[in-house]
VOGU-3710 file (C-alpha; in Angstrom, 3 decimals, decimal comma):
1> msqptdkipk> 20,340/-1,707/-72,266  23,589/-4,504/-72,423  25,947/-2,498/-70,135  29,379/-1,610/-72,743  31,843/-3,819/-72,468  34,516/-0,863/-71,887  32,355/-0,283/-68,766  32,566/-4,026/-67,331  36,023/-4,115/-65,518  35,506/-0,876/-64,298
11> vrrvafagai> 32,391/-2,270/-61,872  33,989/-5,008/-60,692  36,729/-2,631/-59,687  34,411/-0,685/-58,383  32,141/-3,818/-56,664  36,037/-5,575/-55,620  36,999/-2,224/-54,124  33,579/-1,533/-51,663  33,503/-5,717/-51,052  37,156/-5,006/-49,829
21> gnvmewydfa> 36,332/-2,986/-46,881  33,827/-4,565/-46,103  36,055/-7,331/-45,305  38,220/-5,671/-43,258  35,330/-4,347/-41,209  33,484/-7,846/-40,544  37,209/-9,980/-40,423  37,948/-6,772/-37,417  34,212/-8,020/-35,206  35,042/-11,669/-36,092
31> vyaymapiis> 38,056/-12,162/-35,139  37,090/-10,132/-31,865  34,192/-12,640/-30,985  36,529/-15,413/-32,097  38,761/-14,361/-29,187  35,949/-12,857/-26,751  37,336/-15,971/-23,863  40,910/-14,654/-24,646  39,398/-10,794/-24,596  37,780/-11,078/-21,593
41> slffpsdnsf> 40,979/-12,919/-19,232  42,847/-10,291/-20,677  41,158/-6,645/-20,476  38,051/-7,601/-17,829  39,649/-10,564/-15,210  37,428/-12,067/-13,100  37,046/-14,609/-10,660  33,569/-15,554/-12,675  34,418/-16,409/-16,453  30,530/-15,108/-17,173
51> tslmatygaf> 31,263/-11,957/-16,054  34,948/-11,785/-18,177  32,256/-12,411/-21,225  29,724/-10,212/-20,618  32,167/-7,305/-19,734  33,682/-8,226/-23,458  30,061/-8,750/-25,539  29,592/-5,460/-23,987  32,580/-4,214/-25,974  31,467/-5,297/-29,177
61> aagylsrplg> 28,394/-3,554/-28,042  29,922/-0,160/-27,955  31,642/-0,363/-31,176  27,654/-0,524/-32,575  26,310/1,218/-30,411  28,402/4,425/-31,870  28,017/3,659/-35,154  24,410/5,346/-35,922  26,885/9,224/-35,347  29,126/7,556/-37,624
71> gvvfghigdk> 26,781/7,609/-40,135  25,631/10,842/-39,279  28,763/12,455/-39,979  29,426/10,601/-42,898  25,680/9,853/-44,631  26,165/14,047/-44,255  30,025/14,334/-45,361  29,019/11,385/-48,791  25,532/13,404/-49,893  27,044/16,814/-49,893
81> vgrkrvlils> 31,553/16,523/-50,007  31,297/12,904/-52,440  30,744/9,318/-52,052  34,616/8,288/-51,693  35,281/10,476/-49,733  33,213/8,151/-47,089  35,209/5,437/-48,166  38,636/6,613/-47,728  38,060/8,032/-44,717  35,795/4,425/-42,375
91> vllmgtatfa> 38,988/2,722/-44,116  40,936/4,703/-42,906  39,790/5,034/-39,585  38,955/1,663/-39,256  41,917/0,952/-39,593  44,093/2,461/-37,213  41,931/1,909/-34,791  42,496/-1,872/-35,528  46,256/-1,179/-35,207  46,517/-0,224/-32,021
101> igllpdttqi> 43,842/-3,095/-30,209  46,916/-5,386/-31,569  49,248/-2,785/-29,596  47,445/-2,491/-26,781  49,032/-3,345/-23,118  46,656/-5,516/-21,175  45,645/-5,404/-18,045  48,514/-6,890/-15,873  50,474/-4,549/-17,819  49,087/-1,520/-17,599
111> gpmaavalvl> 45,986/-2,338/-15,020  41,708/-1,251/-15,629  43,355/1,277/-18,107  43,571/-1,339/-21,262  39,386/-2,104/-20,289  39,137/1,202/-20,119  41,798/1,795/-24,024  40,005/-1,175/-25,264  36,119/-0,112/-25,267  37,356/3,691/-26,595
121> lrifqgfsvg> 38,944/1,421/-29,119  35,759/-0,461/-29,825  33,552/2,707/-29,742  35,962/4,079/-32,575  35,684/1,454/-35,156  31,981/1,210/-34,450  32,366/5,057/-35,454  33,975/4,612/-38,589  33,121/1,672/-39,671  28,869/3,761/-39,685
131> geytgsttfv> 29,960/4,815/-43,432  31,641/1,584/-44,542  28,273/-0,612/-45,492  26,168/2,625/-46,425  28,791/4,466/-48,278  30,158/1,779/-50,635  26,576/-0,243/-50,873  25,458/3,602/-52,525  29,118/3,730/-54,261  28,371/0,781/-56,008
141> iehapvnqra> 24,731/1,111/-56,833  25,220/4,071/-58,233  27,992/2,623/-61,025  26,222/-0,502/-61,848  24,361/-0,682/-65,006  20,085/-0,757/-64,037  20,061/-4,669/-65,178  22,355/-5,748/-62,690  22,942/-3,920/-59,852  21,291/-7,045/-57,522
151> fysswilags> 24,425/-9,072/-58,379  27,596/-6,015/-58,335  25,622/-4,911/-54,988  25,752/-8,464/-53,185  29,620/-8,135/-53,142  29,404/-6,192/-50,649  28,282/-8,534/-48,652  30,100/-11,388/-50,174  32,421/-9,523/-48,994  30,499/-9,218/-45,067
161> aggfllgsgv> 30,593/-13,254/-44,877  34,607/-12,999/-47,002  35,903/-10,400/-43,710  33,757/-13,233/-41,027  35,806/-16,161/-42,964  38,293/-15,007/-42,681  39,033/-14,190/-38,602  36,965/-17,114/-38,540  40,362/-19,089/-40,610  42,813/-17,165/-38,693
171> atlltnlvtd> 41,762/-17,328/-35,599  41,264/-21,412/-36,156  44,694/-21,773/-37,727  46,051/-20,104/-34,605  44,421/-22,539/-32,108  46,162/-24,947/-34,113  49,498/-23,576/-34,120  50,468/-22,546/-30,775  50,026/-23,030/-27,592  47,296/-21,676/-25,564
181> avlhgwawri> 50,264/-19,805/-23,218  51,948/-18,477/-26,501  47,600/-17,444/-27,668  46,938/-15,252/-24,608  50,764/-14,342/-24,495  50,943/-12,358/-27,303  49,998/-14,905/-31,114  45,783/-12,753/-30,224  47,941/-9,546/-31,669  48,963/-11,385/-34,922
191> pflfgaligl> 45,285/-10,388/-36,203  44,228/-7,372/-35,479  48,022/-6,628/-37,032  46,765/-8,344/-39,914  43,345/-6,182/-40,264  45,686/-3,652/-40,932  47,137/-4,742/-43,371  44,144/-5,130/-45,181  43,582/-1,747/-44,452  45,762/-0,809/-46,562
201> valflrrhle> 45,247/-2,359/-49,844  41,852/-1,577/-49,501  42,467/2,437/-49,312  45,352/1,790/-51,745  42,177/0,199/-53,944  39,844/3,068/-52,991  42,120/6,265/-53,639  41,944/5,371/-57,601  38,947/4,723/-57,343  36,406/7,898/-60,121
211> etpaptdeqp> 33,725/9,860/-58,439  29,726/9,174/-58,747  28,653/11,624/-61,322  26,423/14,094/-60,119  23,443/13,424/-61,753  22,440/17,124/-64,599  19,658/18,403/-63,276  20,467/18,208/-59,933  20,477/20,228/-57,569  23,260/20,889/-54,473
221> ierspviiaf> 22,303/20,626/-51,463  21,872/24,294/-49,750  20,747/22,337/-46,184  22,234/19,213/-44,083  20,693/15,796/-46,071  20,863/14,747/-41,908  18,517/17,205/-41,459  16,101/16,457/-44,952  16,721/13,255/-44,180  15,214/13,852/-40,976
231> rdhwgdmlrv> 12,735/15,520/-41,892  11,377/14,511/-45,836  12,301/10,162/-45,460  11,338/8,916/-41,757  9,496/7,040/-43,801  11,871/5,520/-46,585  13,761/5,398/-43,011  11,454/2,422/-41,457  11,579/0,457/-44,579  15,685/0,452/-44,284
241> mglalsvnvg> 15,467/-0,711/-40,876  12,801/-3,579/-41,359  15,197/-4,833/-44,476  17,879/-4,404/-42,602  16,377/-6,041/-38,823  15,546/-8,898/-41,147  18,729/-10,297/-41,507  20,805/-8,684/-38,832  19,985/-10,057/-35,728  19,286/-13,696/-36,461
251> fymmfvyals> 23,232/-13,445/-38,019  24,943/-12,138/-34,813  23,223/-14,624/-33,075  23,919/-17,799/-35,459  27,462/-16,814/-36,148  28,312/-14,700/-33,078  27,033/-16,136/-30,135  26,352/-19,123/-31,365  29,567/-20,858/-31,453  30,271/-19,718/-27,481
261> yltermhvst> 26,543/-20,839/-27,011  27,528/-24,793/-28,985  31,055/-24,588/-26,595  30,060/-23,621/-23,745  26,263/-25,090/-23,547  25,807/-27,703/-25,629  29,609/-29,067/-25,296  30,734/-29,150/-28,686  34,414/-28,446/-29,415  36,160/-26,156/-29,911
271> ahamdintfc> 37,823/-26,800/-33,291  34,531/-28,461/-34,422  31,711/-25,549/-33,736  34,475/-23,277/-35,840  34,970/-25,571/-38,642  30,957/-25,401/-37,907  30,511/-21,441/-38,149  33,354/-21,819/-40,803  31,357/-23,926/-43,188  28,538/-21,472/-42,533
281> mviltvlplp> 30,544/-18,242/-43,207  31,085/-20,061/-47,347  27,751/-20,080/-47,530  26,977/-17,247/-46,552  30,053/-15,229/-49,191  29,530/-18,003/-52,012  25,699/-17,885/-52,156  23,813/-15,119/-52,700  26,082/-14,634/-55,441  23,850/-16,406/-58,086
291> iamladrigr> 20,784/-15,381/-55,807  21,559/-11,246/-56,616  21,318/-12,693/-60,675  17,925/-13,993/-60,069  17,388/-11,060/-58,163  18,235/-9,055/-61,157  15,715/-10,771/-62,975  12,333/-11,342/-61,449  13,134/-8,609/-59,220  13,619/-8,681/-55,759
301> kpilltgaig> 10,515/-9,319/-53,580  10,261/-12,421/-54,176  13,809/-13,244/-53,377  13,796/-11,345/-49,980  9,610/-13,682/-49,530  11,421/-16,391/-49,917  13,825/-15,727/-47,254  11,374/-14,022/-44,724  8,871/-17,346/-44,833  11,722/-20,162/-45,245
311> iivlswplfw> 13,197/-18,059/-41,847  9,295/-17,851/-39,571  8,281/-21,470/-41,587  11,215/-23,321/-40,518  13,536/-21,376/-37,973  12,200/-24,407/-34,864  13,465/-27,352/-37,003  16,570/-25,950/-37,624  16,960/-24,738/-33,144  15,739/-28,651/-32,716
321> fmhhhnlvmv> 18,625/-29,652/-35,364  21,104/-27,336/-33,519  20,322/-28,622/-29,876  21,054/-32,713/-31,000  23,863/-33,996/-29,388  24,631/-35,061/-32,616  26,957/-33,385/-34,404  25,762/-34,244/-37,214  22,363/-32,611/-36,734  23,569/-29,610/-35,177
331> figqvgfail> 25,671/-29,247/-38,846  22,370/-29,250/-40,678  20,702/-26,664/-38,587  23,291/-24,028/-38,646  24,017/-24,958/-42,277  19,510/-24,456/-42,597  19,996/-20,924/-41,084  23,187/-19,875/-43,673  21,612/-21,052/-47,092  18,213/-18,982/-45,761
341> fswiyaanpa> 19,933/-15,953/-44,648  21,350/-15,924/-48,012  18,555/-15,035/-49,682  17,422/-12,034/-47,272  20,986/-11,177/-48,112  21,232/-10,907/-51,940  19,048/-8,518/-52,403  19,250/-7,045/-49,549  21,545/-4,184/-50,622  19,577/-3,412/-53,522
351> aqaeilsrrv> 16,449/-2,934/-51,943  18,021/-0,016/-49,338  19,691/1,361/-51,901  16,487/1,861/-54,401  14,189/3,232/-52,374  16,051/5,414/-51,557  16,506/9,077/-52,387  19,932/9,635/-54,540  20,454/13,143/-52,707  20,210/12,347/-49,155
361> rvsvlsiayn> 20,740/8,766/-49,929  23,962/7,460/-47,754  22,191/9,769/-44,975  19,507/8,700/-44,870  21,115/4,521/-44,506  23,713/5,623/-43,111  21,341/6,661/-40,204  18,622/3,239/-40,375  20,761/0,958/-40,731  23,254/1,987/-37,983
371> vclavfggtt> 20,561/3,257/-35,762  18,626/-0,631/-36,092  21,828/-2,339/-35,794  23,432/-0,113/-32,746  20,095/-0,975/-31,081  19,190/-5,116/-32,191  22,519/-5,478/-34,437  25,029/-5,364/-31,574  23,426/-6,153/-28,382  22,251/-9,646/-29,320
381> plvaaylvqr> 25,524/-11,834/-28,419  25,036/-9,436/-24,892  21,029/-10,200/-24,409  21,672/-14,086/-26,092  23,859/-14,894/-22,981  21,507/-13,546/-20,354  19,106/-14,841/-21,299  20,191/-18,045/-21,431  22,611/-17,129/-18,127  18,463/-16,723/-16,634
391> tatishrfit> 16,943/-18,626/-17,670  19,100/-21,938/-17,252  19,606/-21,033/-13,646  15,548/-20,145/-13,673  15,148/-24,009/-15,389  17,572/-25,240/-12,998  16,023/-23,861/-9,490  12,378/-24,894/-10,801  13,523/-28,745/-11,619  15,678/-28,749/-8,838
//
């Protein structure tokens, strides 16, 4: 049965409001990643640039390590109080932390406390986004028509990729408009302050949404939904983790850490590396939408299998392209990964939400998804940087 025409604008407003919160979340994380070399020198100064960069990525990972705690808290709120409350609280807390980073003094002003304050704000950010993706995905899925769930939920990940795209664009614009001295002096704060403005827009949109109506035959949860999730739904948690793992490690490898790798190891200019990354974000913003429409027609499983098999078969040749001295070959390699990830991106949110019981959907999704990102996603740039440094050093010693 098709959706009544008067319901369609409402569903679109819900999807857009859910997506814009993810725009803000991933915009902030993208800006932090792209500004990592500057942040490392201002907050983690060291004679060894690699040590400073590792400390900066460590602070990046700290934000992810606090996400499971946020998932527990927001999961409880979402299942006991309401989905809308999660959406409002998460974006409000995230915007506050982002704004605070934009005003944070560096080590030349308050010494080592600057690094401590930055790490604490990253932890606070991680906690606040523990309910963002999962809360917005649940909210959109429960408002969308059954035959369009993949399409409307794909707006969430389109918002995530769009946030990375916006963060990349702002970072690129700044590097082209101001000198390095100005960028290190004060201009690096602009993207974080701008991120708080995105948060205000998201907050305004979400305040005017209607809460997800609970089924009339559903019994209220008497115990903590988190306890019920661990006791009765641990198998569903593992399935959600598997779906999250299928794309997140590769994403953080190819579109967060790869920027540093291409510039430092492959000697690609920062401008060219950012241009390639920006183009990939355009693909990840646009391509999942039509693929999600296909997932609504033929099912989630064929779409997910297509992406997974493609990654297994094509990862080695695409990495070979990225290690080529020709910039066009590097471009082809990274774009190839963006196309493959788009297939998993398109069906992932709907597949994750649909396997879960509505009564504890936010709790199960929040805990499983955020544990996966804390252990495997946010730590990927840190682990990759360490492994590349170690293997390069070992290889050099062996050769000499």
